[in-house]
N, CA and C atoms as a LAMMPS dump frame, in Angstrom:
ITEM: TIMESTEP
0
ITEM: NUMBER OF ATOMS
588
ITEM: BOX BOUNDS ff ff ff
-5.0000000000000000e+02 5.0000000000000000e+02
-5.0000000000000000e+02 5.0000000000000000e+02
-5.0000000000000000e+02 5.0000000000000000e+02
ITEM: ATOMS id mol type element x y z
1 1 1 N -174.458 115.229 353.845
2 1 2 C -174.056 115.416 352.477
3 1 3 C -172.916 116.422 352.447
4 2 1 N -171.912 116.117 351.682
5 2 2 C -170.807 117.042 351.473
6 2 3 C -170.825 117.435 350.003
7 3 1 N -170.744 118.754 349.751
8 3 2 C -170.865 119.226 348.378
9 3 3 C -170.185 120.57 348.218
10 4 1 N -169.836 120.956 346.98
11 4 2 C -169.289 122.29 346.735
12 4 3 C -170.356 123.361 346.995
13 5 1 N -169.905 124.506 347.465
14 5 2 C -170.819 125.588 347.842
15 5 3 C -171.677 126.067 346.671
16 6 1 N -171.138 126.007 345.454
17 6 2 C -171.866 126.523 344.289
18 6 3 C -173.154 125.753 343.991
19 7 1 N -173.278 124.516 344.483
20 7 2 C -174.47 123.708 344.234
21 7 3 C -175.427 123.698 345.422
22 8 1 N -175.175 124.52 346.404
23 8 2 C -175.952 124.502 347.641
24 8 3 C -177.444 124.739 347.4
25 9 1 N -177.782 125.716 346.585
26 9 2 C -179.193 126.032 346.326
27 9 3 C -179.953 124.867 345.718
28 10 1 N -179.338 124.216 344.721
29 10 2 C -179.988 123.085 344.058
30 10 3 C -180.182 121.906 345.006
31 11 1 N -179.176 121.656 345.863
32 11 2 C -179.266 120.519 346.779
33 11 3 C -180.315 120.782 347.861
34 12 1 N -180.397 122.018 348.347
35 12 2 C -181.424 122.344 349.343
36 12 3 C -182.815 122.179 348.725
37 13 1 N -182.998 122.618 347.473
38 13 2 C -184.283 122.42 346.782
39 13 3 C -184.622 120.942 346.664
40 14 1 N -183.617 120.13 346.322
41 14 2 C -183.83 118.693 346.202
42 14 3 C -184.252 118.094 347.535
43 15 1 N -183.55 118.46 348.604
44 15 2 C -183.868 117.915 349.927
45 15 3 C -185.26 118.333 350.386
46 16 1 N -185.658 119.56 350.087
47 16 2 C -187.001 120.019 350.457
48 16 3 C -188.066 119.278 349.64
49 17 1 N -187.757 118.974 348.372
50 17 2 C -188.741 118.3 347.528
51 17 3 C -188.976 116.852 347.947
52 18 1 N -188.023 116.254 348.661
53 18 2 C -188.197 114.881 349.142
54 18 3 C -188.579 114.849 350.623
55 19 1 N -189.181 115.934 351.097
56 19 2 C -189.701 116.061 352.462
57 19 3 C -188.604 115.997 353.523
58 20 1 N -187.431 116.532 353.204
59 20 2 C -186.338 116.556 354.17
60 20 3 C -186.444 117.726 355.128
61 21 1 N -185.953 117.528 356.35
62 21 2 C -185.905 118.591 357.36
63 21 3 C -184.439 118.891 357.661
64 22 1 N -184.045 120.145 357.481
65 22 2 C -182.647 120.52 357.688
66 22 3 C -182.313 120.49 359.174
67 23 1 N -181.193 119.826 359.514
68 23 2 C -180.741 119.726 360.904
69 23 3 C -179.524 120.602 361.165
70 24 1 N -178.587 120.627 360.229
71 24 2 C -177.408 121.484 360.414
72 24 3 C -176.812 121.853 359.063
73 25 1 N -175.996 122.906 359.114
74 25 2 C -175.384 123.459 357.908
75 25 3 C -174.056 124.058 358.345
76 26 1 N -172.948 123.56 357.799
77 26 2 C -171.642 124.101 358.193
78 26 3 C -170.668 124.042 357.023
79 27 1 N -169.699 124.962 357.062
80 27 2 C -168.66 124.981 356.037
81 27 3 C -167.53 124.063 356.467
82 28 1 N -167.134 123.163 355.563
83 28 2 C -166.07 122.206 355.834
84 28 3 C -164.723 122.805 355.447
85 29 1 N -164.625 123.348 354.255
86 29 2 C -163.479 124.111 353.762
87 29 3 C -164.042 125.415 353.225
88 30 1 N -163.216 126.178 352.563
89 30 2 C -163.692 127.45 352.011
90 30 3 C -164.783 127.24 350.958
91 31 1 N -164.705 126.127 350.233
92 31 2 C -165.681 125.904 349.161
93 31 3 C -166.559 124.678 349.39
94 32 1 N -166.369 123.948 350.462
95 32 2 C -167.143 122.735 350.735
96 32 3 C -168.159 122.97 351.852
97 33 1 N -169.33 122.388 351.714
98 33 2 C -170.41 122.544 352.69
99 33 3 C -170.847 121.166 353.164
100 34 1 N -171.153 121.058 354.454
101 34 2 C -171.732 119.835 355.001
102 34 3 C -173.173 120.15 355.402
103 35 1 N -174.109 119.432 354.809
104 35 2 C -175.531 119.577 355.124
105 35 3 C -176.006 118.325 355.838
106 36 1 N -176.793 118.504 356.885
107 36 2 C -177.404 117.36 357.56
108 36 3 C -178.915 117.53 357.493
109 37 1 N -179.57 116.514 356.959
110 37 2 C -181.02 116.513 356.786
111 37 3 C -181.606 115.233 357.348
112 38 1 N -182.829 115.319 357.849
113 38 2 C -183.634 114.136 358.138
114 38 3 C -184.51 113.908 356.914
115 39 1 N -184.277 112.793 356.227
116 39 2 C -185.012 112.474 355.004
117 39 3 C -185.674 111.116 355.198
118 40 1 N -186.946 110.968 354.819
119 40 2 C -187.614 109.669 354.951
120 40 3 C -186.875 108.578 354.176
121 41 1 N -186.833 107.386 354.762
122 41 2 C -186.117 106.273 354.139
123 41 3 C -186.707 105.913 352.779
124 42 1 N -188.01 106.071 352.614
125 42 2 C -188.64 105.766 351.322
126 42 3 C -188.082 106.661 350.224
127 43 1 N -187.767 107.901 350.551
128 43 2 C -187.194 108.815 349.566
129 43 3 C -185.727 108.481 349.312
130 44 1 N -185.063 107.993 350.341
131 44 2 C -183.647 107.646 350.222
132 44 3 C -183.45 106.492 349.243
133 45 1 N -184.308 105.481 349.32
134 45 2 C -184.162 104.33 348.425
135 45 3 C -184.737 104.602 347.038
136 46 1 N -185.471 105.694 346.875
137 46 2 C -186.056 106.042 345.581
138 46 3 C -185.087 106.903 344.77
139 47 1 N -183.857 106.445 344.637
140 47 2 C -182.822 107.068 343.808
141 47 3 C -182.442 108.478 344.252
142 48 1 N -182.371 108.71 345.563
143 48 2 C -181.947 110.023 346.047
144 48 3 C -180.495 110.301 345.66
145 49 1 N -179.643 109.283 345.714
146 49 2 C -178.237 109.493 345.388
147 49 3 C -178.073 109.91 343.924
148 50 1 N -178.821 109.283 343.022
149 50 2 C -178.774 109.671 341.609
150 50 3 C -179.262 111.093 341.389
151 51 1 N -180.327 111.473 342.097
152 51 2 C -180.844 112.842 341.987
153 51 3 C -179.838 113.842 342.543
154 52 1 N -179.145 113.461 343.612
155 52 2 C -178.126 114.328 344.213
156 52 3 C -176.959 114.521 343.248
157 53 1 N -176.53 113.448 342.601
158 53 2 C -175.458 113.55 341.607
159 53 3 C -175.898 114.428 340.436
160 54 1 N -177.163 114.3 340.034
161 54 2 C -177.684 115.124 338.945
162 54 3 C -177.755 116.598 339.31
163 55 1 N -178.043 116.896 340.58
164 55 2 C -178.15 118.293 341.017
165 55 3 C -176.783 118.948 341.158
166 56 1 N -175.72 118.151 341.268
167 56 2 C -174.375 118.711 341.47
168 56 3 C -173.458 118.372 340.307
169 57 1 N -173.978 118.383 339.1
170 57 2 C -173.131 118.05 337.951
171 57 3 C -172.535 119.311 337.344
172 58 1 N -171.43 119.107 336.66
173 58 2 C -170.752 120.199 335.97
174 58 3 C -171.013 120.04 334.481
175 59 1 N -171.195 121.141 333.785
176 59 2 C -171.481 121.067 332.344
177 59 3 C -170.295 121.532 331.508
178 60 1 N -169.089 121.272 331.994
179 60 2 C -167.916 121.645 331.203
180 60 3 C -167.676 120.62 330.098
181 61 1 N -166.627 120.788 329.332
182 61 2 C -166.362 119.919 328.186
183 61 3 C -165.966 118.504 328.572
184 62 1 N -165.609 118.276 329.805
185 62 2 C -165.142 116.958 330.221
186 62 3 C -166.297 116.035 330.595
187 63 1 N -167.517 116.389 330.289
188 63 2 C -168.662 115.554 330.643
189 63 3 C -169.261 116.022 331.95
190 64 1 N -170.238 115.293 332.43
191 64 2 C -170.894 115.71 333.663
192 64 3 C -170.642 114.685 334.75
193 65 1 N -170.296 115.179 335.935
194 65 2 C -170.057 114.331 337.097
195 65 3 C -170.783 114.942 338.275
196 66 1 N -171.21 114.107 339.176
197 66 2 C -171.804 114.615 340.405
198 66 3 C -170.704 114.866 341.414
199 67 1 N -170.778 115.983 342.109
200 67 2 C -169.725 116.357 343.042
201 67 3 C -170.151 116.236 344.494
202 68 1 N -171.257 115.599 344.786
203 68 2 C -171.718 115.479 346.166
204 68 3 C -171.493 114.06 346.672
205 69 1 N -171.315 113.947 347.981
206 69 2 C -171.254 112.634 348.615
207 69 3 C -172.387 112.549 349.625
208 70 1 N -172.819 111.342 349.88
209 70 2 C -173.965 111.126 350.75
210 70 3 C -173.638 110.027 351.744
211 71 1 N -173.892 110.296 353.005
212 71 2 C -173.748 109.304 354.059
213 71 3 C -175.028 109.363 354.878
214 72 1 N -175.504 108.227 355.349
215 72 2 C -176.767 108.254 356.092
216 72 3 C -176.731 107.288 357.263
217 73 1 N -177.591 107.57 358.224
218 73 2 C -177.788 106.692 359.374
219 73 3 C -179.249 106.771 359.786
220 74 1 N -179.707 105.755 360.477
221 74 2 C -181.106 105.687 360.892
222 74 3 C -181.364 106.68 362.018
223 75 1 N -182.389 107.508 361.851
224 75 2 C -182.71 108.485 362.896
225 75 3 C -184.013 108.135 363.604
226 76 1 N -184.507 106.937 363.406
227 76 2 C -185.708 106.495 364.109
228 76 3 C -186.949 106.536 363.234
229 77 1 N -188.048 106.099 363.831
230 77 2 C -189.329 106.022 363.136
231 77 3 C -190.214 107.192 363.512
232 78 1 N -191.007 107.65 362.557
233 78 2 C -191.979 108.713 362.803
234 78 3 C -193.283 108.379 362.093
235 79 1 N -194.366 108.858 362.668
236 79 2 C -195.672 108.677 362.022
237 79 3 C -195.746 109.575 360.787
238 80 1 N -196.426 109.105 359.766
239 80 2 C -196.543 109.869 358.531
240 80 3 C -197.913 109.616 357.914
241 81 1 N -198.379 110.561 357.112
242 81 2 C -199.663 110.407 356.43
243 81 3 C -199.42 109.727 355.09
244 82 1 N -199.746 108.447 355.027
245 82 2 C -199.522 107.666 353.822
246 82 3 C -200.852 107.303 353.185
247 83 1 N -200.81 107.088 351.893
248 83 2 C -201.994 106.659 351.159
249 83 3 C -201.576 105.694 350.061
250 84 1 N -202.521 104.895 349.626
251 84 2 C -202.261 103.927 348.56
252 84 3 C -202.638 104.565 347.226
253 85 1 N -201.69 104.631 346.315
254 85 2 C -201.932 105.166 344.971
255 85 3 C -202.056 103.993 344.014
256 86 1 N -203.162 103.964 343.27
257 86 2 C -203.422 102.844 342.379
258 86 3 C -203.983 103.347 341.062
259 87 1 N -203.699 102.614 339.995
260 87 2 C -204.251 102.943 338.68
261 87 3 C -205.51 102.125 338.427
262 88 1 N -206.506 102.778 337.837
263 88 2 C -207.726 102.107 337.39
264 88 3 C -207.835 102.281 335.882
265 89 1 N -208.169 101.203 335.193
266 89 2 C -208.431 101.27 333.762
267 89 3 C -209.884 100.85 333.571
268 90 1 N -210.707 101.782 333.097
269 90 2 C -212.159 101.584 332.994
270 90 3 C -212.749 101.101 334.319
271 91 1 N -212.375 101.761 335.381
272 91 2 C -212.851 101.525 336.748
273 91 3 C -212.431 100.179 337.326
274 92 1 N -211.511 99.478 336.655
275 92 2 C -210.988 98.21 337.153
276 92 3 C -209.558 98.429 337.632
277 93 1 N -209.219 97.998 338.86
278 93 2 C -207.859 98.225 339.365
279 93 3 C -206.818 97.424 338.591
280 94 1 N -205.674 98.046 338.376
281 94 2 C -204.527 97.379 337.758
282 94 3 C -203.603 96.994 338.913
283 95 1 N -203.624 95.719 339.279
284 95 2 C -202.913 95.274 340.475
285 95 3 C -201.404 95.425 340.37
286 96 1 N -200.872 95.372 339.158
287 96 2 C -199.422 95.456 338.985
288 96 3 C -198.886 96.85 339.283
289 97 1 N -199.758 97.856 339.258
290 97 2 C -199.302 99.233 339.454
291 97 3 C -200.009 99.815 340.668
292 98 1 N -199.342 99.703 341.795
293 98 2 C -199.888 100.188 343.056
294 98 3 C -198.703 100.527 343.958
295 99 1 N -198.837 101.592 344.741
296 99 2 C -197.712 102.016 345.578
297 99 3 C -198.225 102.798 346.782
298 100 1 N -197.562 102.644 347.906
299 100 2 C -197.884 103.429 349.094
300 100 3 C -196.975 104.65 349.089
301 101 1 N -197.59 105.84 349.144
302 101 2 C -196.832 107.088 349.063
303 101 3 C -197.312 108.06 350.125
304 102 1 N -196.572 109.152 350.29
305 102 2 C -196.992 110.217 351.198
306 102 3 C -198.142 110.982 350.549
307 103 1 N -199.083 111.417 351.358
308 103 2 C -200.282 112.096 350.857
309 103 3 C -199.948 113.337 350.038
310 104 1 N -198.887 114.044 350.402
311 104 2 C -198.528 115.278 349.694
312 104 3 C -198.069 115.023 348.26
313 105 1 N -197.668 113.803 347.95
314 105 2 C -197.17 113.491 346.607
315 105 3 C -198.213 112.825 345.716
316 106 1 N -199.418 112.616 346.227
317 106 2 C -200.427 111.833 345.508
318 106 3 C -200.81 112.458 344.171
319 107 1 N -201.109 113.742 344.15
320 107 2 C -201.557 114.362 342.899
321 107 3 C -200.449 114.422 341.855
322 108 1 N -199.249 114.798 342.273
323 108 2 C -198.132 114.912 341.331
324 108 3 C -197.795 113.55 340.725
325 109 1 N -197.66 112.535 341.58
326 109 2 C -197.308 111.207 341.095
327 109 3 C -198.459 110.581 340.306
328 110 1 N -199.69 110.818 340.733
329 110 2 C -200.851 110.311 339.999
330 110 3 C -200.923 110.875 338.595
331 111 1 N -200.669 112.169 338.454
332 111 2 C -200.671 112.816 337.138
333 111 3 C -199.58 112.209 336.253
334 112 1 N -198.382 111.992 336.828
335 112 2 C -197.289 111.384 336.055
336 112 3 C -197.672 109.984 335.591
337 113 1 N -198.264 109.206 336.497
338 113 2 C -198.625 107.828 336.172
339 113 3 C -199.626 107.756 335.025
340 114 1 N -200.704 108.539 335.093
341 114 2 C -201.737 108.409 334.056
342 114 3 C -201.229 108.887 332.694
343 115 1 N -200.429 109.946 332.658
344 115 2 C -199.91 110.4 331.363
345 115 3 C -198.911 109.399 330.792
346 116 1 N -198.087 108.813 331.653
347 116 2 C -197.115 107.829 331.174
348 116 3 C -197.817 106.534 330.749
349 117 1 N -198.809 106.092 331.526
350 117 2 C -199.506 104.841 331.201
351 117 3 C -200.331 104.986 329.924
352 118 1 N -200.852 106.181 329.68
353 118 2 C -201.646 106.433 328.472
354 118 3 C -200.808 106.205 327.215
355 119 1 N -199.518 106.525 327.284
356 119 2 C -198.628 106.344 326.138
357 119 3 C -198.431 104.872 325.781
358 120 1 N -198.613 103.979 326.771
359 120 2 C -198.304 102.564 326.56
360 120 3 C -199.532 101.689 326.298
361 121 1 N -200.73 102.239 326.435
362 121 2 C -201.949 101.462 326.202
363 121 3 C -202.448 101.741 324.788
364 122 1 N -202.754 100.678 324.06
365 122 2 C -203.24 100.814 322.684
366 122 3 C -204.693 101.284 322.666
367 123 1 N -205.07 101.964 321.583
368 123 2 C -206.46 102.394 321.413
369 123 3 C -207.35 101.18 321.201
370 124 1 N -208.578 101.287 321.65
371 124 2 C -209.553 100.206 321.534
372 124 3 C -210.714 100.685 320.655
373 125 1 N -211.713 99.849 320.504
374 125 2 C -212.908 100.227 319.756
375 125 3 C -213.849 101.072 320.608
376 126 1 N -213.532 101.212 321.88
377 126 2 C -214.349 102.003 322.795
378 126 3 C -213.431 102.89 323.621
379 127 1 N -214 103.863 324.285
380 127 2 C -213.235 104.819 325.084
381 127 3 C -212.61 104.123 326.297
382 128 1 N -211.329 104.402 326.563
383 128 2 C -210.625 103.833 327.708
384 128 3 C -210.297 104.965 328.677
385 129 1 N -210.723 104.803 329.926
386 129 2 C -210.496 105.816 330.955
387 129 3 C -209.43 105.301 331.915
388 130 1 N -208.363 106.086 332.085
389 130 2 C -207.279 105.745 333.01
390 130 3 C -207.337 106.743 334.156
391 131 1 N -207.421 106.228 335.39
392 131 2 C -207.525 107.092 336.563
393 131 3 C -206.488 106.686 337.599
394 132 1 N -205.976 107.674 338.317
395 132 2 C -205.116 107.417 339.47
396 132 3 C -205.944 107.712 340.712
397 133 1 N -205.989 106.746 341.631
398 133 2 C -206.806 106.877 342.83
399 133 3 C -205.9 106.83 344.048
400 134 1 N -206.015 107.858 344.897
401 134 2 C -205.29 107.899 346.171
402 134 3 C -206.327 107.722 347.268
403 135 1 N -206.28 106.584 347.947
404 135 2 C -207.317 106.279 348.924
405 135 3 C -208.611 106.021 348.172
406 136 1 N -209.609 106.876 348.386
407 136 2 C -210.877 106.759 347.653
408 136 3 C -211.094 107.945 346.727
409 137 1 N -210.086 108.785 346.577
410 137 2 C -210.21 110.019 345.81
411 137 3 C -209.464 109.892 344.484
412 138 1 N -210.111 110.284 343.395
413 138 2 C -209.477 110.28 342.077
414 138 3 C -208.628 111.54 341.969
415 139 1 N -207.317 111.366 341.77
416 139 2 C -206.407 112.512 341.732
417 139 3 C -205.994 112.892 340.314
418 140 1 N -206.153 111.972 339.353
419 140 2 C -205.787 112.28 337.968
420 140 3 C -206.581 111.375 337.034
421 141 1 N -206.802 111.876 335.813
422 141 2 C -207.584 111.111 334.84
423 141 3 C -207.125 111.458 333.427
424 142 1 N -207.04 110.441 332.591
425 142 2 C -206.767 110.607 331.161
426 142 3 C -207.739 109.711 330.398
427 143 1 N -208.058 110.102 329.185
428 143 2 C -208.981 109.333 328.357
429 143 3 C -208.324 109.029 327.017
430 144 1 N -208.399 107.763 326.619
431 144 2 C -207.915 107.357 325.302
432 144 3 C -209.138 107.257 324.402
433 145 1 N -209.17 108.069 323.372
434 145 2 C -210.319 108.116 322.468
435 145 3 C -210.399 106.826 321.647
436 146 1 N -211.611 106.397 321.288
437 146 2 C -211.761 105.162 320.502
438 146 3 C -211.412 105.383 319.034
439 147 1 N -211.22 104.258 318.326
440 147 2 C -211.059 104.336 316.879
441 147 3 C -212.347 104.889 316.286
442 148 1 N -212.218 105.648 315.22
443 148 2 C -213.419 106.166 314.547
444 148 3 C -213.594 105.421 313.228
445 149 1 N -214.758 104.877 313.061
446 149 2 C -215.082 104.223 311.801
447 149 3 C -216.176 105.051 311.138
448 150 1 N -215.956 105.376 309.892
449 150 2 C -216.923 106.202 309.177
450 150 3 C -218.033 105.307 308.627
451 151 1 N -219.139 105.208 309.363
452 151 2 C -220.249 104.359 308.918
453 151 3 C -221.055 105.012 307.807
454 152 1 N -220.831 106.288 307.589
455 152 2 C -221.581 107.001 306.555
456 152 3 C -220.883 106.957 305.199
457 153 1 N -219.689 106.356 305.131
458 153 2 C -218.919 106.344 303.886
459 153 3 C -219.637 105.571 302.785
460 154 1 N -220.306 104.475 303.147
461 154 2 C -220.981 103.661 302.133
462 154 3 C -222.355 104.219 301.749
463 155 1 N -222.767 105.264 302.436
464 155 2 C -224.081 105.857 302.187
465 155 3 C -223.959 106.934 301.11
466 156 1 N -224.617 106.722 299.988
467 156 2 C -224.512 107.677 298.891
468 156 3 C -225.696 108.63 298.832
469 157 1 N -226.808 108.195 299.299
470 157 2 C -228.011 109.029 299.229
471 157 3 C -227.995 110.076 300.331
472 158 1 N -228.751 111.076 300.134
473 158 2 C -228.809 112.162 301.114
474 158 3 C -229.971 111.964 302.082
475 159 1 N -230.312 110.723 302.354
476 159 2 C -231.433 110.403 303.237
477 159 3 C -231.017 110.627 304.691
478 160 1 N -231.578 111.642 305.325
479 160 2 C -231.192 112.006 306.69
480 160 3 C -231.625 110.95 307.694
481 161 1 N -232.787 110.339 307.492
482 161 2 C -233.252 109.322 308.447
483 161 3 C -232.341 108.1 308.419
484 162 1 N -231.871 107.715 307.25
485 162 2 C -230.942 106.575 307.135
486 162 3 C -229.629 106.905 307.844
487 163 1 N -229.162 108.119 307.657
488 163 2 C -227.939 108.586 308.308
489 163 3 C -228.063 108.502 309.829
490 164 1 N -229.154 109.04 310.356
491 164 2 C -229.39 109.021 311.807
492 164 3 C -229.47 107.594 312.329
493 165 1 N -230.125 106.721 311.552
494 165 2 C -230.273 105.323 311.957
495 165 3 C -228.904 104.647 312.065
496 166 1 N -228.028 104.872 311.089
497 166 2 C -226.685 104.276 311.12
498 166 3 C -225.863 104.807 312.294
499 167 1 N -225.945 106.108 312.555
500 167 2 C -225.197 106.69 313.676
501 167 3 C -225.711 106.169 315.015
502 168 1 N -227.025 106.012 315.147
503 168 2 C -227.601 105.458 316.379
504 168 3 C -227.174 104.004 316.572
505 169 1 N -227.132 103.252 315.468
506 169 2 C -226.712 101.851 315.532
507 169 3 C -225.254 101.748 315.985
508 170 1 N -224.401 102.636 315.454
509 170 2 C -222.995 102.649 315.86
510 170 3 C -222.869 103.022 317.336
511 171 1 N -223.65 103.995 317.762
512 171 2 C -223.62 104.44 319.153
513 171 3 C -224.033 103.307 320.094
514 172 1 N -225.069 102.558 319.719
515 172 2 C -225.532 101.434 320.536
516 172 3 C -224.481 100.327 320.58
517 173 1 N -223.829 100.079 319.442
518 173 2 C -222.779 99.06 319.402
519 173 3 C -221.599 99.417 320.291
520 174 1 N -221.218 100.68 320.299
521 174 2 C -220.117 101.13 321.167
522 174 3 C -220.496 100.997 322.635
523 175 1 N -221.756 101.324 322.939
524 175 2 C -222.224 101.22 324.32
525 175 3 C -222.179 99.762 324.776
526 176 1 N -222.584 98.843 323.898
527 176 2 C -222.558 97.416 324.207
528 176 3 C -221.113 96.94 324.393
529 177 1 N -220.211 97.4 323.534
530 177 2 C -218.793 97.042 323.65
531 177 3 C -218.212 97.523 324.967
532 178 1 N -218.555 98.755 325.345
533 178 2 C -218.039 99.329 326.578
534 178 3 C -218.541 98.54 327.786
535 179 1 N -219.781 98.047 327.709
536 179 2 C -220.364 97.321 328.834
537 179 3 C -219.677 95.976 329.053
538 180 1 N -219.342 95.269 327.987
539 180 2 C -218.745 93.945 328.137
540 180 3 C -217.264 93.927 327.788
541 181 1 N -216.772 94.998 327.211
542 181 2 C -215.394 95.015 326.714
543 181 3 C -214.367 95.15 327.818
544 182 1 N -213.414 94.264 327.8
545 182 2 C -212.273 94.371 328.702
546 182 3 C -211.117 94.97 327.925
547 183 1 N -210.396 95.853 328.56
548 183 2 C -209.253 96.479 327.91
549 183 3 C -208.101 95.484 327.905
550 184 1 N -207.544 95.244 326.742
551 184 2 C -206.406 94.337 326.611
552 184 3 C -205.133 95.168 326.711
553 185 1 N -204.335 94.873 327.736
554 185 2 C -203.088 95.603 327.947
555 185 3 C -201.94 94.613 327.802
556 186 1 N -201.039 94.888 326.873
557 186 2 C -199.894 94.003 326.642
558 186 3 C -198.961 93.995 327.839
559 187 1 N -198.248 92.887 327.993
560 187 2 C -197.243 92.784 329.05
561 187 3 C -196.124 93.792 328.817
562 188 1 N -195.826 94.065 327.55
563 188 2 C -194.773 95.031 327.234
564 188 3 C -195.153 96.435 327.696
565 189 1 N -196.462 96.733 327.736
566 189 2 C -196.908 98.041 328.229
567 189 3 C -196.563 98.194 329.704
568 190 1 N -196.766 97.128 330.48
569 190 2 C -196.406 97.176 331.898
570 190 3 C -194.901 97.324 332.074
571 191 1 N -194.146 96.56 331.29
572 191 2 C -192.693 96.609 331.423
573 191 3 C -192.144 97.977 331.061
574 192 1 N -192.632 98.562 329.991
575 192 2 C -192.132 99.879 329.599
576 192 3 C -192.608 100.96 330.559
577 193 1 N -193.79 100.789 331.165
578 193 2 C -194.273 101.759 332.152
579 193 3 C -193.43 101.698 333.422
580 194 1 N -193.116 100.488 333.873
581 194 2 C -192.382 100.334 335.125
582 194 3 C -190.9 100.642 334.99
583 195 1 N -190.362 100.604 333.766
584 195 2 C -188.956 100.981 333.597
585 195 3 C -188.841 102.486 333.673
586 196 1 N -187.736 102.972 334.157
587 196 2 C -187.571 104.421 334.365
588 196 3 C -187.385 105.156 333.097
């Protein structure tokens, strides 16, 4: 990577965050730096160039431009600790959303996935649980609360036993819904989740 010296700190932080290992560091001109890193190919194809341009942008009046250049070559294969990250909705796997990632990124990415997916799933008549699972371990969880229907609104009398009976009936109905209820997820929810 070739970049202006003033952005060196941000670029080194970026390279460290994508599991890069620094190989060399040299000054090209008085203000230009050449950095050489070993970065996993999976991180390289996951928009590393866009992130690099974002880390080296200028905020002057002429707009923002990235001032870094990136060149890469294959440095060989290495063993790595990978895990499968998958979303579960009410303990059922969502096959469309699954990815193999490095173990160190499982919790961070799992947390991002469940919060983002929660925004795109509609509320149901029963509680919806969204979980991110890395391997066999749950790394993140969000809950979408059910719709609330006021079953006591039509009750005018102050009869406590009638009140309890209606609430128990509602509770049993929700339990039955949860047991047989499948969560309906629109195709647009998947599309908006998968778009950046």
